[in-house]
A tleap script that builds the chain and sets N, CA, C and O, in Angstrom:
source leaprc.protein.ff14SB
mol = sequence {
  NMET LEU HIE GLY TRP GLY MET GLY LEU GLY
  TRP ILE ILE GLY LEU VAL ILE LEU VAL ALA
  PHE ILE TRP VAL ILE SER GLN ALA PHE ASN
  LYS ASN ASN LYS PRO ALA ALA PRO GLU LYS
  SER ALA LEU ASP ILE LEU LYS GLU ARG TYR
  ALA ARG GLY GLU ILE ASP LYS ASP GLU PHE
  GLU GLU LYS ILE LYS ASP LEU CMET
}
set mol.1.N position { -19.839 -122.156 -81.176 }
set mol.1.CA position { -21.243 -121.968 -80.910 }
set mol.1.C position { -21.646 -120.518 -81.138 }
set mol.1.O position { -22.733 -120.265 -81.657 }
set mol.2.N position { -20.817 -119.573 -80.772 }
set mol.2.CA position { -21.091 -118.167 -80.986 }
set mol.2.C position { -21.158 -117.834 -82.477 }
set mol.2.O position { -21.939 -116.986 -82.909 }
set mol.3.N position { -20.314 -118.527 -83.253 }
set mol.3.CA position { -20.293 -118.291 -84.691 }
set mol.3.C position { -21.658 -118.635 -85.330 }
set mol.3.O position { -22.134 -117.899 -86.195 }
set mol.4.N position { -22.270 -119.720 -84.919 }
set mol.4.CA position { -23.568 -120.118 -85.457 }
set mol.4.C position { -24.654 -119.103 -85.130 }
set mol.4.O position { -25.533 -118.860 -85.957 }
set mol.5.N position { -24.615 -118.514 -83.960 }
set mol.5.CA position { -25.594 -117.499 -83.570 }
set mol.5.C position { -25.427 -116.256 -84.426 }
set mol.5.O position { -26.418 -115.648 -84.829 }
set mol.6.N position { -24.214 -115.876 -84.705 }
set mol.6.CA position { -23.943 -114.708 -85.522 }
set mol.6.C position { -24.461 -114.868 -86.942 }
set mol.6.O position { -24.959 -113.910 -87.533 }
set mol.7.N position { -24.350 -116.060 -87.491 }
set mol.7.CA position { -24.854 -116.298 -88.844 }
set mol.7.C position { -26.380 -116.174 -88.878 }
set mol.7.O position { -26.936 -115.608 -89.819 }
set mol.8.N position { -27.040 -116.689 -87.878 }
set mol.8.CA position { -28.495 -116.593 -87.817 }
set mol.8.C position { -28.952 -115.160 -87.643 }
set mol.8.O position { -29.934 -114.734 -88.251 }
set mol.9.N position { -28.245 -114.422 -86.819 }
set mol.9.CA position { -28.571 -113.026 -86.588 }
set mol.9.C position { -28.342 -112.200 -87.851 }
set mol.9.O position { -29.119 -111.292 -88.147 }
set mol.10.N position { -27.300 -112.502 -88.584 }
set mol.10.CA position { -27.018 -111.793 -89.833 }
set mol.10.C position { -28.120 -112.002 -90.859 }
set mol.10.O position { -28.485 -111.075 -91.582 }
set mol.11.N position { -28.646 -113.213 -90.921 }
set mol.11.CA position { -29.722 -113.519 -91.855 }
set mol.11.C position { -30.975 -112.730 -91.501 }
set mol.11.O position { -31.657 -112.206 -92.382 }
set mol.12.N position { -31.275 -112.646 -90.208 }
set mol.12.CA position { -32.453 -111.902 -89.752 }
set mol.12.C position { -32.289 -110.410 -90.043 }
set mol.12.O position { -33.233 -109.760 -90.492 }
set mol.13.N position { -31.121 -109.876 -89.794 }
set mol.13.CA position { -30.865 -108.455 -90.073 }
set mol.13.C position { -30.998 -108.176 -91.564 }
set mol.13.O position { -31.565 -107.155 -91.953 }
set mol.14.N position { -30.486 -109.064 -92.395 }
set mol.14.CA position { -30.624 -108.910 -93.852 }
set mol.14.C position { -32.074 -108.911 -94.286 }
set mol.14.O position { -32.477 -108.130 -95.148 }
set mol.15.N position { -32.853 -109.792 -93.685 }
set mol.15.CA position { -34.275 -109.861 -94.013 }
set mol.15.C position { -34.999 -108.589 -93.588 }
set mol.15.O position { -35.841 -108.082 -94.329 }
set mol.16.N position { -34.685 -108.071 -92.414 }
set mol.16.CA position { -35.295 -106.832 -91.932 }
set mol.16.C position { -34.943 -105.667 -92.852 }
set mol.16.O position { -35.799 -104.836 -93.158 }
set mol.17.N position { -33.698 -105.604 -93.291 }
set mol.17.CA position { -33.275 -104.537 -94.207 }
set mol.17.C position { -34.012 -104.649 -95.533 }
set mol.17.O position { -34.433 -103.636 -96.089 }
set mol.18.N position { -34.174 -105.863 -96.048 }
set mol.18.CA position { -34.889 -106.070 -97.306 }
set mol.18.C position { -36.352 -105.640 -97.187 }
set mol.18.O position { -36.877 -104.976 -98.080 }
set mol.19.N position { -37.003 -106.011 -96.104 }
set mol.19.CA position { -38.408 -105.630 -95.900 }
set mol.19.C position { -38.527 -104.109 -95.781 }
set mol.19.O position { -39.445 -103.513 -96.345 }
set mol.20.N position { -37.599 -103.478 -95.048 }
set mol.20.CA position { -37.627 -102.024 -94.901 }
set mol.20.C position { -37.428 -101.340 -96.260 }
set mol.20.O position { -38.087 -100.342 -96.549 }
set mol.21.N position { -36.541 -101.862 -97.079 }
set mol.21.CA position { -36.290 -101.300 -98.408 }
set mol.21.C position { -37.545 -101.394 -99.277 }
set mol.21.O position { -37.908 -100.427 -99.947 }
set mol.22.N position { -38.200 -102.536 -99.270 }
set mol.22.CA position { -39.428 -102.717 -100.053 }
set mol.22.C position { -40.514 -101.769 -99.554 }
set mol.22.O position { -41.253 -101.199 -100.357 }
set mol.23.N position { -40.618 -101.594 -98.241 }
set mol.23.CA position { -41.621 -100.694 -97.680 }
set mol.23.C position { -41.359 -99.246 -98.115 }
set mol.23.O position { -42.297 -98.537 -98.478 }
set mol.24.N position { -40.099 -98.801 -98.082 }
set mol.24.CA position { -39.745 -97.430 -98.485 }
set mol.24.C position { -40.084 -97.208 -99.950 }
set mol.24.O position { -40.630 -96.164 -100.307 }
set mol.25.N position { -39.770 -98.171 -100.799 }
set mol.25.CA position { -40.079 -98.048 -102.233 }
set mol.25.C position { -41.591 -97.983 -102.443 }
set mol.25.O position { -42.063 -97.168 -103.237 }
set mol.26.N position { -42.355 -98.820 -101.752 }
set mol.26.CA position { -43.808 -98.804 -101.936 }
set mol.26.C position { -44.405 -97.485 -101.462 }
set mol.26.O position { -45.351 -96.991 -102.074 }
set mol.27.N position { -43.878 -96.902 -100.389 }
set mol.27.CA position { -44.372 -95.619 -99.903 }
set mol.27.C position { -44.069 -94.507 -100.909 }
set mol.27.O position { -44.876 -93.594 -101.084 }
set mol.28.N position { -42.928 -94.576 -101.560 }
set mol.28.CA position { -42.571 -93.560 -102.554 }
set mol.28.C position { -43.538 -93.596 -103.731 }
set mol.28.O position { -43.936 -92.548 -104.238 }
set mol.29.N position { -43.919 -94.791 -104.168 }
set mol.29.CA position { -44.854 -94.897 -105.286 }
set mol.29.C position { -46.257 -94.480 -104.875 }
set mol.29.O position { -46.974 -93.889 -105.682 }
set mol.30.N position { -46.665 -94.764 -103.665 }
set mol.30.CA position { -48.002 -94.389 -103.202 }
set mol.30.C position { -48.162 -92.879 -103.092 }
set mol.30.O position { -49.267 -92.371 -103.286 }
set mol.31.N position { -47.103 -92.150 -102.788 }
set mol.31.CA position { -47.192 -90.697 -102.686 }
set mol.31.C position { -47.388 -90.053 -104.048 }
set mol.31.O position { -47.906 -88.939 -104.134 }
set mol.32.N position { -46.985 -90.731 -105.111 }
set mol.32.CA position { -47.138 -90.185 -106.460 }
set mol.32.C position { -48.551 -90.354 -106.996 }
set mol.32.O position { -48.912 -89.717 -107.986 }
set mol.33.N position { -49.353 -91.193 -106.367 }
set mol.33.CA position { -50.726 -91.431 -106.815 }
set mol.33.C position { -51.655 -90.415 -106.167 }
set mol.33.O position { -52.251 -90.683 -105.124 }
set mol.34.N position { -51.773 -89.264 -106.780 }
set mol.34.CA position { -52.633 -88.205 -106.254 }
set mol.34.C position { -54.021 -88.345 -106.862 }
set mol.34.O position { -54.156 -88.872 -107.966 }
set mol.35.N position { -55.049 -87.886 -106.167 }
set mol.35.CA position { -56.389 -87.922 -106.740 }
set mol.35.C position { -56.448 -87.100 -108.031 }
set mol.35.O position { -55.769 -86.081 -108.159 }
set mol.36.N position { -57.255 -87.549 -108.972 }
set mol.36.CA position { -57.343 -86.884 -110.275 }
set mol.36.C position { -57.881 -85.461 -110.149 }
set mol.36.O position { -57.350 -84.537 -110.766 }
set mol.37.N position { -58.914 -85.287 -109.365 }
set mol.37.CA position { -59.512 -83.964 -109.224 }
set mol.37.C position { -60.110 -83.834 -107.825 }
set mol.37.O position { -60.531 -84.826 -107.230 }
set mol.38.N position { -60.145 -82.623 -107.309 }
set mol.38.CA position { -60.772 -82.447 -105.998 }
set mol.38.C position { -62.272 -82.720 -106.087 }
set mol.38.O position { -62.870 -82.638 -107.160 }
set mol.39.N position { -62.864 -83.042 -104.949 }
set mol.39.CA position { -64.290 -83.324 -104.938 }
set mol.39.C position { -65.085 -82.081 -105.317 }
set mol.39.O position { -64.725 -80.957 -104.967 }
set mol.40.N position { -66.171 -82.311 -106.040 }
set mol.40.CA position { -67.015 -81.199 -106.486 }
set mol.40.C position { -68.054 -80.906 -105.409 }
set mol.40.O position { -68.505 -81.796 -104.688 }
set mol.41.N position { -68.413 -79.647 -105.326 }
set mol.41.CA position { -69.457 -79.262 -104.382 }
set mol.41.C position { -70.818 -79.608 -104.985 }
set mol.41.O position { -70.935 -79.883 -106.180 }
set mol.42.N position { -71.834 -79.588 -104.138 }
set mol.42.CA position { -73.194 -79.868 -104.603 }
set mol.42.C position { -73.624 -78.833 -105.638 }
set mol.42.O position { -74.330 -79.159 -106.593 }
set mol.43.N position { -73.198 -77.592 -105.447 }
set mol.43.CA position { -73.557 -76.538 -106.395 }
set mol.43.C position { -72.906 -76.780 -107.757 }
set mol.43.O position { -73.534 -76.562 -108.793 }
set mol.44.N position { -71.657 -77.226 -107.757 }
set mol.44.CA position { -70.980 -77.533 -109.020 }
set mol.44.C position { -71.687 -78.655 -109.766 }
set mol.44.O position { -71.872 -78.584 -110.981 }
set mol.45.N position { -72.080 -79.687 -109.035 }
set mol.45.CA position { -72.787 -80.809 -109.661 }
set mol.45.C position { -74.123 -80.353 -110.209 }
set mol.45.O position { -74.523 -80.763 -111.299 }
set mol.46.N position { -74.818 -79.506 -109.461 }
set mol.46.CA position { -76.102 -78.978 -109.916 }
set mol.46.C position { -75.939 -78.167 -111.195 }
set mol.46.O position { -76.737 -78.301 -112.123 }
set mol.47.N position { -74.916 -77.333 -111.249 }
set mol.47.CA position { -74.652 -76.538 -112.460 }
set mol.47.C position { -74.351 -77.427 -113.651 }
set mol.47.O position { -74.803 -77.146 -114.762 }
set mol.48.N position { -73.597 -78.492 -113.439 }
set mol.48.CA position { -73.279 -79.414 -114.532 }
set mol.48.C position { -74.534 -80.116 -115.038 }
set mol.48.O position { -74.715 -80.275 -116.245 }
set mol.49.N position { -75.399 -80.536 -114.120 }
set mol.49.CA position { -76.642 -81.195 -114.526 }
set mol.49.C position { -77.517 -80.242 -115.341 }
set mol.49.O position { -78.144 -80.654 -116.317 }
set mol.50.N position { -77.557 -78.991 -114.948 }
set mol.50.CA position { -78.342 -77.990 -115.685 }
set mol.50.C position { -77.727 -77.762 -117.062 }
set mol.50.O position { -78.443 -77.659 -118.057 }
set mol.51.N position { -76.416 -77.685 -117.116 }
set mol.51.CA position { -75.740 -77.455 -118.396 }
set mol.51.C position { -75.943 -78.630 -119.352 }
set mol.51.O position { -76.031 -78.425 -120.563 }
set mol.52.N position { -76.018 -79.848 -118.836 }
set mol.52.CA position { -76.234 -81.021 -119.687 }
set mol.52.C position { -77.699 -81.178 -120.083 }
set mol.52.O position { -78.029 -82.002 -120.935 }
set mol.53.N position { -78.575 -80.389 -119.467 }
set mol.53.CA position { -79.995 -80.478 -119.796 }
set mol.53.C position { -80.734 -81.557 -119.015 }
set mol.53.O position { -81.855 -81.919 -119.374 }
set mol.54.N position { -80.125 -82.074 -117.956 }
set mol.54.CA position { -80.767 -83.110 -117.153 }
set mol.54.C position { -81.909 -82.538 -116.316 }
set mol.54.O position { -82.872 -83.242 -116.011 }
set mol.55.N position { -81.802 -81.261 -115.945 }
set mol.55.CA position { -82.861 -80.595 -115.196 }
set mol.55.C position { -83.197 -79.284 -115.893 }
set mol.55.O position { -82.356 -78.698 -116.575 }
set mol.56.N position { -84.441 -78.827 -115.715 }
set mol.56.CA position { -84.838 -77.567 -116.355 }
set mol.56.C position { -84.551 -76.388 -115.424 }
set mol.56.O position { -84.070 -76.562 -114.305 }
set mol.57.N position { -84.860 -75.178 -115.916 }
set mol.57.CA position { -84.532 -73.959 -115.179 }
set mol.57.C position { -85.278 -73.889 -113.845 }
set mol.57.O position { -84.700 -73.502 -112.829 }
set mol.58.N position { -86.539 -74.257 -113.848 }
set mol.58.CA position { -87.326 -74.197 -112.612 }
set mol.58.C position { -86.752 -75.135 -111.539 }
set mol.58.O position { -86.622 -74.752 -110.376 }
set mol.59.N position { -86.414 -76.360 -111.943 }
set mol.59.CA position { -85.851 -77.321 -110.997 }
set mol.59.C position { -84.474 -76.851 -110.507 }
set mol.59.O position { -84.136 -77.004 -109.334 }
set mol.60.N position { -83.693 -76.281 -111.421 }
set mol.60.CA position { -82.372 -75.756 -111.065 }
set mol.60.C position { -82.494 -74.670 -109.996 }
set mol.60.O position { -81.790 -74.701 -108.987 }
set mol.61.N position { -83.394 -73.711 -110.224 }
set mol.61.CA position { -83.563 -72.610 -109.272 }
set mol.61.C position { -84.124 -73.108 -107.929 }
set mol.61.O position { -83.756 -72.596 -106.872 }
set mol.62.N position { -85.006 -74.100 -107.979 }
set mol.62.CA position { -85.569 -74.658 -106.758 }
set mol.62.C position { -84.475 -75.363 -105.932 }
set mol.62.O position { -84.427 -75.236 -104.708 }
set mol.63.N position { -83.627 -76.088 -106.609 }
set mol.63.CA position { -82.561 -76.799 -105.900 }
set mol.63.C position { -81.494 -75.826 -105.381 }
set mol.63.O position { -80.887 -76.087 -104.342 }
set mol.64.N position { -81.259 -74.734 -106.069 }
set mol.64.CA position { -80.312 -73.738 -105.561 }
set mol.64.C position { -80.857 -73.145 -104.266 }
set mol.64.O position { -80.102 -72.945 -103.315 }
set mol.65.N position { -82.156 -72.863 -104.216 }
set mol.65.CA position { -82.759 -72.353 -102.979 }
set mol.65.C position { -82.605 -73.358 -101.849 }
set mol.65.O position { -82.363 -72.979 -100.703 }
set mol.66.N position { -82.745 -74.641 -102.172 }
set mol.66.CA position { -82.578 -75.688 -101.146 }
set mol.66.C position { -81.151 -75.725 -100.611 }
set mol.66.O position { -80.927 -75.964 -99.424 }
set mol.67.N position { -80.199 -75.488 -101.490 }
set mol.67.CA position { -78.785 -75.533 -101.085 }
set mol.67.C position { -78.365 -74.313 -100.270 }
set mol.67.O position { -77.480 -74.407 -99.420 }
set mol.68.N position { -78.994 -73.179 -100.528 }
set mol.68.CA position { -78.599 -71.952 -99.842 }
set mol.68.C position { -79.277 -71.827 -98.547 }
set mol.68.O position { -79.062 -70.850 -97.829 }
savepdb mol mol.pdb
quit
């Protein structure tokens, strides 16, 4: 009777080890996925919009005053 309990316990331990191994591997891959670029500030976005010609000089200067 003790032998049967040991076999069941061994199966459970094997399953726990397998799940832990899969979790460790997934965590290793997730750490390698870094964000492409840091977030841009509002001023950086405003400068880019001005450089692309989306806003004119007057609007650019007005929005800079709003940000400061």
